[in-house]
C-alpha positions as CSV (number, residue, x, y, z in Angstrom):
1,X,-106.6,161.2,195.7
2,X,-109.8,161.0,193.6
3,X,-111.2,164.2,192.0
4,X,-113.9,164.5,189.4
5,X,-112.4,165.2,185.9
6,X,-114.9,168.0,185.3
7,X,-113.6,169.7,188.5
8,X,-110.0,169.3,187.4
9,X,-110.8,170.7,183.9
10,X,-112.6,173.7,185.4
11,X,-109.8,174.5,187.8
12,X,-107.1,174.1,185.1
13,X,-109.0,176.1,182.5
14,X,-109.6,179.0,184.9
15,X,-105.9,179.1,185.9
16,X,-106.1,177.7,189.5
17,X,-104.4,174.3,188.8
18,X,-101.4,173.2,186.7
19,X,-101.9,169.6,185.4
20,X,-99.2,167.3,184.0
21,X,-99.7,163.8,182.7
22,X,-97.6,161.1,184.4
23,X,-95.4,160.6,181.4
24,X,-94.5,164.3,181.2
25,X,-93.9,164.4,185.0
26,X,-91.5,161.4,184.8
27,X,-89.7,163.0,181.9
28,X,-89.4,166.3,183.8
29,X,-88.1,164.5,186.8
30,X,-85.5,162.8,184.7
31,X,-84.5,166.1,183.1
32,X,-83.8,167.7,186.5
33,X,-82.2,164.6,188.0
34,X,-78.7,165.8,187.1
35,X,-79.3,169.5,187.9
36,X,-76.9,169.6,190.8
37,X,-74.1,168.1,188.7
38,X,-74.8,170.5,185.8
39,X,-74.6,173.4,188.2
40,X,-71.3,172.2,189.6
41,X,-69.9,171.7,186.1
42,X,-70.9,175.2,185.1
43,X,-69.2,176.7,188.2
44,X,-66.0,174.8,187.2
45,X,-66.2,176.2,183.7
46,X,-66.6,179.7,185.0
47,X,-63.5,179.3,187.1
48,X,-61.6,178.0,184.1
49,X,-63.0,180.8,181.9
50,X,-61.8,183.3,184.5
51,X,-58.3,182.0,184.2
52,X,-58.4,182.2,180.4
53,X,-59.9,185.7,180.6
54,X,-57.0,186.8,182.9
55,X,-54.4,185.4,180.5
56,X,-56.1,187.3,177.6
57,X,-56.0,190.5,179.6
58,X,-52.3,190.0,180.5
59,X,-51.4,189.3,176.9
60,X,-53.4,192.4,175.7
61,X,-51.5,194.6,178.2
62,X,-48.2,193.4,176.7
63,X,-49.2,194.9,173.3
64,X,-49.4,198.3,175.0
65,X,-46.0,198.1,176.5
66,X,-42.8,199.8,175.2
67,X,-41.0,196.5,174.9
68,X,-43.7,195.3,172.5
69,X,-43.1,198.2,170.2
70,X,-39.4,197.3,170.1
71,X,-40.0,193.8,169.0
72,X,-39.8,192.7,165.4
73,X,-42.6,192.7,162.9
74,X,-43.0,189.0,162.9
75,X,-43.1,188.8,166.7
76,X,-45.7,191.5,166.8
77,X,-48.0,189.9,164.3
78,X,-47.7,186.5,166.1
79,X,-48.6,188.1,169.4
80,X,-51.6,189.8,167.9
81,X,-52.8,186.6,166.2
82,X,-52.4,184.8,169.5
83,X,-54.6,187.4,171.2
84,X,-57.3,187.1,168.6
85,X,-57.3,183.4,169.0
86,X,-57.7,183.7,172.7
87,X,-60.5,186.2,172.2
88,X,-62.3,183.7,170.1
89,X,-61.9,181.0,172.7
90,X,-63.2,183.3,175.4
91,X,-66.2,184.4,173.4
92,X,-67.1,180.8,172.6
93,X,-66.8,179.7,176.2
94,X,-68.9,182.7,177.3
95,X,-71.6,181.8,174.8
96,X,-71.5,178.2,175.9
97,X,-71.8,179.2,179.6
98,X,-74.7,181.5,178.8
99,X,-76.5,178.7,177.1
100,X,-75.9,176.3,179.9
101,X,-76.9,178.9,182.5
102,X,-80.2,179.5,180.6
103,X,-80.7,175.7,180.5
104,X,-80.1,175.4,184.3
105,X,-82.5,178.2,185.1
106,X,-85.1,176.5,182.9
107,X,-84.5,173.3,184.8
108,X,-84.7,175.1,188.2
109,X,-88.2,176.4,187.2
110,X,-89.2,172.9,186.1
111,X,-88.0,171.4,189.3
112,X,-89.9,174.1,191.3
113,X,-93.0,173.2,189.4
114,X,-92.8,169.4,189.9
115,X,-91.7,169.7,193.5
116,X,-95.1,171.3,194.2
117,X,-97.0,168.6,192.3
118,X,-98.9,165.7,193.9
119,X,-100.3,162.6,192.3
120,X,-104.0,162.8,191.5
121,X,-105.8,160.0,189.7
122,X,-103.0,159.2,187.3
123,X,-102.0,162.8,186.8
124,X,-99.8,165.3,188.7
125,X,-101.3,168.6,189.8
126,X,-100.2,171.7,191.6
127,X,-101.7,175.1,192.5
128,X,-100.8,178.1,190.4
129,X,-100.1,181.5,191.9
130,X,-103.7,182.4,191.5
131,X,-104.7,179.1,193.0
132,X,-102.6,179.7,196.1
133,X,-104.2,183.1,196.6
134,X,-107.7,181.7,196.0
135,X,-107.1,178.8,198.4
136,X,-105.9,181.2,201.1
137,X,-109.1,183.2,200.7
138,X,-111.2,180.1,200.7
139,X,-109.6,178.9,203.9
140,X,-110.6,182.2,205.6
141,X,-114.1,182.2,204.2
142,X,-114.9,178.5,204.0
143,X,-117.2,178.4,207.0
144,X,-119.4,180.9,205.3
145,X,-119.3,179.7,201.8
146,X,-119.0,175.9,202.2
147,X,-122.6,175.5,200.9
148,X,-122.2,178.1,198.1
149,X,-121.2,177.6,194.5
150,X,-117.5,178.2,193.8
151,X,-118.3,180.6,191.0
152,X,-120.3,182.7,193.5
153,X,-117.4,182.8,195.9
154,X,-115.1,183.9,193.1
155,X,-117.5,186.6,191.9
156,X,-117.6,188.0,195.5
157,X,-113.8,187.8,195.7
158,X,-113.2,189.6,192.5
159,X,-115.8,192.3,193.4
160,X,-114.0,192.9,196.7
161,X,-110.6,193.2,195.1
162,X,-112.0,195.4,192.3
163,X,-113.5,197.8,194.8
164,X,-110.3,198.0,196.8
165,X,-108.3,198.6,193.7
166,X,-110.7,201.3,192.6
167,X,-110.4,203.1,195.9
168,X,-106.6,203.0,195.8
169,X,-106.6,204.2,192.1
170,X,-109.0,207.0,192.9
171,X,-106.9,207.9,195.9
172,X,-103.8,208.1,193.7
173,X,-105.7,210.4,191.4
174,X,-106.6,212.7,194.3
175,X,-103.0,212.8,195.6
176,X,-101.6,213.7,192.2
177,X,-104.1,216.6,191.9
178,X,-103.6,217.9,195.5
179,X,-99.8,217.8,195.6
180,X,-99.3,221.0,193.8
181,X,-102.4,222.7,195.1
182,X,-101.7,222.0,198.8
183,X,-97.9,222.1,198.9
184,X,-97.8,222.6,202.7
185,X,-99.2,219.2,203.2
186,X,-96.8,216.2,203.3
187,X,-97.3,213.0,201.3
188,X,-98.9,211.1,204.2
189,X,-101.4,213.9,204.9
190,X,-102.4,213.9,201.3
191,X,-102.9,210.2,201.1
192,X,-105.0,210.3,204.3
193,X,-107.5,212.8,202.9
194,X,-107.3,211.3,199.4
195,X,-108.5,207.9,200.6
196,X,-111.5,209.6,202.1
197,X,-112.3,211.6,198.9
198,X,-111.8,208.4,196.9
199,X,-114.5,206.6,198.9
200,X,-117.1,209.3,197.9
201,X,-119.5,208.1,195.2
202,X,-119.3,211.0,192.8
203,X,-117.2,212.3,190.0
204,X,-113.7,212.5,191.3
205,X,-112.6,215.6,189.4
206,X,-115.6,217.5,190.8
207,X,-114.9,216.1,194.3
208,X,-111.3,217.4,194.0
209,X,-112.5,220.8,192.9
210,X,-115.0,221.0,195.8
211,X,-112.4,220.0,198.3
212,X,-110.0,222.6,197.2
213,X,-112.7,225.3,197.3
214,X,-113.7,224.2,200.8
215,X,-110.1,224.2,202.0
216,X,-109.7,227.7,200.5
217,X,-112.5,229.2,202.4
218,X,-111.2,227.6,205.7
219,X,-107.9,229.3,205.2
220,X,-108.6,232.0,207.9
221,X,-109.6,229.4,210.6
222,X,-107.1,229.0,213.4
223,X,-106.9,225.2,213.5
224,X,-104.0,223.1,212.2
225,X,-103.8,222.0,208.6
226,X,-104.9,218.5,209.5
227,X,-108.1,219.8,211.0
228,X,-108.8,222.2,208.1
229,X,-108.3,219.3,205.6
230,X,-110.6,217.1,207.7
231,X,-113.2,219.8,207.8
232,X,-112.9,220.4,204.1
233,X,-113.4,216.7,203.5
234,X,-116.6,216.7,205.5
235,X,-117.9,219.7,203.6
236,X,-117.0,218.0,200.4
237,X,-118.9,214.9,201.4
238,X,-122.1,216.9,202.2
239,X,-122.6,217.4,198.5
240,X,-121.2,214.1,197.1
241,X,-124.4,212.5,195.9
242,X,-123.8,209.8,193.2
243,X,-127.4,210.4,191.8
244,X,-126.4,213.9,190.8
245,X,-124.8,214.5,187.4
246,X,-122.7,217.3,188.9
247,X,-121.8,218.7,192.4
248,X,-123.4,222.0,193.4
249,X,-120.9,224.2,195.2
250,X,-123.4,227.0,196.0
251,X,-123.8,225.8,199.5
252,X,-120.1,226.4,200.5
253,X,-120.8,229.9,201.9
254,X,-123.6,228.8,204.1
255,X,-121.7,225.7,205.3
256,X,-118.7,227.9,206.1
257,X,-120.8,230.3,208.2
258,X,-122.4,227.4,210.1
259,X,-118.9,225.9,210.7
260,X,-117.6,229.2,211.9
261,X,-120.5,229.6,214.3
262,X,-120.0,226.1,215.7
263,X,-116.3,226.7,216.0
264,X,-116.9,229.8,218.0
265,X,-119.4,228.1,220.3
266,X,-117.3,225.1,221.0
267,X,-114.2,227.1,221.8
268,X,-116.1,229.4,224.2
269,X,-118.6,227.1,225.8
270,X,-116.8,223.7,225.7
271,X,-113.2,225.1,225.9
272,X,-112.1,223.2,222.8
273,X,-108.5,224.3,221.9
274,X,-108.4,226.4,218.7
275,X,-105.9,223.9,217.2
276,X,-108.6,221.3,216.9
277,X,-111.8,223.3,217.1
278,X,-112.5,223.4,213.4
279,X,-112.3,219.7,213.1
280,X,-114.5,219.1,216.1
281,X,-117.0,221.7,214.8
282,X,-117.1,220.0,211.4
283,X,-117.9,216.7,213.1
284,X,-120.7,218.3,215.1
285,X,-122.0,220.0,211.9
286,X,-121.9,216.6,210.2
287,X,-124.3,215.4,212.8
288,X,-127.1,217.8,211.9
289,X,-130.4,216.6,213.2
290,X,-133.6,216.3,211.2
291,X,-135.0,219.4,212.9
292,X,-132.1,221.5,211.7
293,X,-130.3,221.7,215.0
294,X,-126.8,220.5,215.9
295,X,-125.8,218.1,218.7
296,X,-123.8,220.7,220.7
297,X,-125.7,219.8,223.8
298,X,-124.7,216.2,223.5
299,X,-121.1,217.3,222.8
300,X,-121.1,219.3,226.0
301,X,-122.4,216.3,227.9
302,X,-119.8,213.9,226.6
303,X,-117.0,216.4,226.9
304,X,-117.6,216.3,230.7
305,X,-117.1,212.5,230.5
306,X,-113.8,212.5,228.6
307,X,-110.8,214.7,228.0
308,X,-110.8,213.6,224.3
309,X,-112.8,216.1,222.3
310,X,-112.7,213.9,219.3
311,X,-114.2,211.1,221.3
312,X,-116.9,213.4,222.6
313,X,-117.7,214.4,219.0
314,X,-117.9,210.8,217.9
315,X,-120.4,210.1,220.6
316,X,-122.4,213.3,220.2
317,X,-123.4,212.9,216.6
318,X,-125.0,209.4,217.1
319,X,-128.7,209.2,217.5
320,X,-129.3,207.8,221.0
321,X,-133.0,208.0,222.0
322,X,-132.6,205.6,224.9
323,X,-129.4,207.4,226.2
324,X,-127.4,204.2,226.3
325,X,-124.2,205.6,224.9
326,X,-122.8,207.1,228.2
327,X,-123.0,203.8,230.0
328,X,-121.8,201.8,227.0
329,X,-118.8,204.2,226.7
330,X,-118.0,203.7,230.4
331,X,-118.2,200.0,230.0
332,X,-115.6,199.9,227.2
333,X,-113.3,202.3,229.1
334,X,-113.6,199.9,232.1
335,X,-112.8,196.9,229.8
336,X,-109.6,198.6,228.6
337,X,-108.7,199.4,232.2
338,X,-109.1,195.8,233.2
339,X,-106.8,194.9,230.3
340,X,-104.1,197.1,231.9
341,X,-104.4,200.2,229.7
342,X,-104.1,203.6,231.3
343,X,-106.7,206.2,230.3
344,X,-105.3,207.9,227.2
345,X,-106.4,209.4,223.9
346,X,-106.1,205.9,222.5
347,X,-108.4,204.2,225.1
348,X,-111.0,207.1,224.8
349,X,-111.1,206.9,221.0
350,X,-111.2,203.1,220.9
351,X,-114.1,203.2,223.5
352,X,-116.0,205.8,221.5
353,X,-115.7,203.8,218.2
354,X,-116.8,200.6,219.9
355,X,-119.7,202.4,221.7
356,X,-121.3,203.6,218.5
357,X,-121.2,200.0,217.1
358,X,-123.9,197.4,217.7
359,X,-121.5,195.4,219.9
360,X,-121.1,195.1,223.6
361,X,-117.9,194.5,225.6
362,X,-118.7,190.8,225.9
363,X,-119.0,190.6,222.1
364,X,-115.6,192.1,221.3
365,X,-113.1,190.9,223.8
366,X,-111.8,187.8,221.9
367,X,-112.1,189.4,218.5
368,X,-110.3,192.6,219.5
369,X,-107.5,190.8,221.4
370,X,-106.7,188.9,218.2
371,X,-106.7,192.0,216.0
372,X,-104.6,194.0,218.6
373,X,-102.0,191.2,218.6
374,X,-101.8,191.2,214.8
375,X,-101.5,195.0,214.5
376,X,-98.7,195.2,217.0
377,X,-96.5,193.8,214.3
378,X,-97.0,197.0,212.3
379,X,-98.2,199.8,214.6
380,X,-96.7,201.1,217.8
381,X,-100.1,202.1,219.1
382,X,-102.6,199.7,217.6
383,X,-105.6,200.1,219.9
384,X,-107.7,202.6,217.9
385,X,-107.2,200.8,214.6
386,X,-108.0,197.5,216.3
387,X,-111.2,199.0,217.8
388,X,-112.3,200.3,214.4
389,X,-111.7,196.9,212.7
390,X,-113.4,195.1,215.6
391,X,-116.4,197.3,215.2
392,X,-117.2,195.7,211.8
393,X,-119.9,193.4,213.2
394,X,-120.3,190.9,210.3
395,X,-116.7,189.8,209.9
396,X,-114.7,187.7,212.3
397,X,-111.1,188.6,213.3
398,X,-109.4,186.5,210.7
399,X,-111.7,187.8,207.9
400,X,-111.2,191.4,209.0
401,X,-107.4,191.1,209.0
402,X,-107.6,189.3,205.6
403,X,-109.6,192.1,204.2
404,X,-107.1,194.7,205.5
405,X,-104.3,192.7,203.9
406,X,-106.1,192.8,200.6
407,X,-106.5,196.6,200.9
408,X,-102.8,196.8,201.7
409,X,-101.9,194.7,198.6
410,X,-104.0,197.0,196.4
411,X,-102.6,200.2,197.9
412,X,-98.8,199.7,198.1
413,X,-98.2,200.0,194.4
414,X,-99.9,203.4,194.3
415,X,-98.6,204.9,197.5
416,X,-94.9,204.4,196.8
417,X,-92.8,206.1,199.4
418,X,-95.0,205.6,202.4
419,X,-93.8,203.4,205.4
420,X,-95.4,200.1,206.0
421,X,-97.1,201.4,209.1
422,X,-98.6,204.2,207.1
423,X,-99.9,201.8,204.5
424,X,-101.4,199.6,207.2
425,X,-103.2,202.7,208.6
426,X,-104.4,203.7,205.2
427,X,-105.7,200.1,204.7
428,X,-107.7,200.5,207.8
429,X,-109.2,203.6,206.4
430,X,-110.0,201.9,203.1
431,X,-112.0,199.1,204.6
432,X,-113.7,200.9,207.5
433,X,-117.2,201.7,206.5
434,X,-118.0,198.4,204.9
435,X,-121.4,197.0,205.8
436,X,-123.7,194.3,204.7
437,X,-127.4,194.6,204.7
438,X,-128.0,191.0,203.6
439,X,-126.9,189.4,206.8
440,X,-129.6,187.3,208.4
441,X,-128.9,188.6,211.9
442,X,-126.2,191.0,213.2
443,X,-123.6,188.9,214.9
444,X,-120.0,188.0,214.1
445,X,-120.9,184.6,212.7
446,X,-124.0,185.4,210.8
447,X,-124.3,183.6,207.5
448,X,-124.1,186.0,204.6
449,X,-126.6,185.3,201.8
450,X,-124.6,187.0,199.0
451,X,-121.5,189.2,198.7
452,X,-120.5,189.9,202.3
453,X,-118.6,193.0,201.6
454,X,-120.4,196.0,200.3
455,X,-118.5,199.2,200.2
456,X,-120.9,202.0,201.0
457,X,-118.9,204.7,202.8
458,X,-118.4,208.3,203.2
459,X,-115.1,209.9,204.3
460,X,-113.6,209.5,207.7
461,X,-110.5,209.2,209.9
462,X,-108.8,207.3,212.7
463,X,-105.5,207.7,214.6
464,X,-105.5,211.2,215.8
465,X,-103.1,212.5,218.3
466,X,-104.0,215.6,220.3
467,X,-104.2,217.9,217.4
468,X,-105.2,215.5,214.6
469,X,-108.8,215.2,213.5
470,X,-111.3,212.5,212.8
471,X,-114.4,212.1,210.6
472,X,-117.4,209.9,211.1
473,X,-120.5,209.6,209.1
474,X,-124.2,209.6,209.7
475,X,-126.4,206.5,210.4
476,X,-123.7,204.0,211.2
477,X,-120.1,204.5,212.3
478,X,-117.8,204.9,209.4
479,X,-114.5,206.4,210.3
480,X,-110.7,206.2,209.9
481,X,-107.7,208.5,210.4
482,X,-105.9,211.6,209.6
483,X,-102.1,212.1,209.7
484,X,-100.3,214.2,212.3
485,X,-98.0,216.9,210.9
486,X,-95.9,214.6,208.7
487,X,-95.3,211.9,211.4
488,X,-97.1,208.6,211.2
489,X,-100.3,208.7,213.1
490,X,-99.8,205.3,214.6
491,X,-96.5,206.4,216.1
492,X,-97.2,209.9,217.2
493,X,-99.8,210.9,219.8
494,X,-100.1,214.1,221.8
495,X,-100.3,212.0,224.9
496,X,-97.7,209.5,223.7
497,X,-100.0,206.6,224.1
498,X,-99.9,207.2,227.9
499,X,-102.3,208.7,230.4
500,X,-103.8,212.1,230.3
501,X,-102.3,213.0,233.6
502,X,-103.6,215.6,236.0
């Protein structure tokens, strides 16, 4: 294999490759040649040392017996001297075995290193841990970046990992601050809302304060805690402007009055259950039009199409001048029906999320089938999560799943104690909302000019059961999930993943 020396030097200097001259490789191979025999010899020594140790322990017990105290002085001194000699032998053997064990471990590491090496132009090379991770990323992204400079690819990769790490870290900060202030919420609920707060581009301490103030003023509302937390998150986001040096909370009273009015109207005119009315009202409030009105008329229209009030809310807040959403929503529902799914909260939410994307049913079938199959390994009901991931238009299925895996890897060390399925769901929330405005044209294989992943999001939710809420954002379709009363949202649905019935 021929590789330019400059390339080898670059990859080695930056920690992607381990390089060994042939002479050193041959010496290392000779060093580990007798590794198996050395290990067998050490095991034999350990067995022998065990016998000696047992003899020492037996002799020591004799010195504590009554008969020993009846023996003569010379016999006692001889027995004690014998025991001390045995102790010295045991200590020496243990030190020798420790040294040999350390040597064997060193040789095992050396063997592991040379086993991964391949000859390359008179040298032997192998990928380091960083090299393996980078190669995996390159395999996923190669069709996009094959004409790009490697340093540009690495810059993009590090920016993506850095942003994901930052979201996870800020989420951990929010959780630690909310645990004592919202004791009735469980750990999963706190992480759900904290990821949404962490994605807001403003001072995190001020975001935390505004969220707690908003949650406080919603205390008298009749909805579940999940819906109140979701509504408080939406209210928090309405003032989270990164261009401001501080967050102004003077609007909380007016927002609360607006929310209360919408909550009342939706409960009485659209028959939204009180358990979820605050969350649905908050969504409608978030979709405020430029003329100052709220899309309650659109909500009523869509609520006649679907039994899922959350799905109706998703659809209602989207600007749809040509009125294409109803037919698009029906098309996705039909697609899931042809796939064998019964109409359920899952199919309605998945259809709603896909409807507000720029994709059509023919655009998503293959991509979504791949993502659903992958998520089935982690989630009992993966349809909504798969729809949300599928709706990211500029990433193909393998890229989307790879990005979710990166989010998971950054999150798990912060969210210790959550189940794997919960971490996967949180990972979906972390990456949903990414967009790229530098794509030449909006299709799944569009070539990206620079940095394909730009994290510009506001809070949101996926995976709600009957009484669990959702959040989406203006202009595009950011969203994710909220927990369900302490159970994992991917496992618990008010309709059990089945049909609505009736």
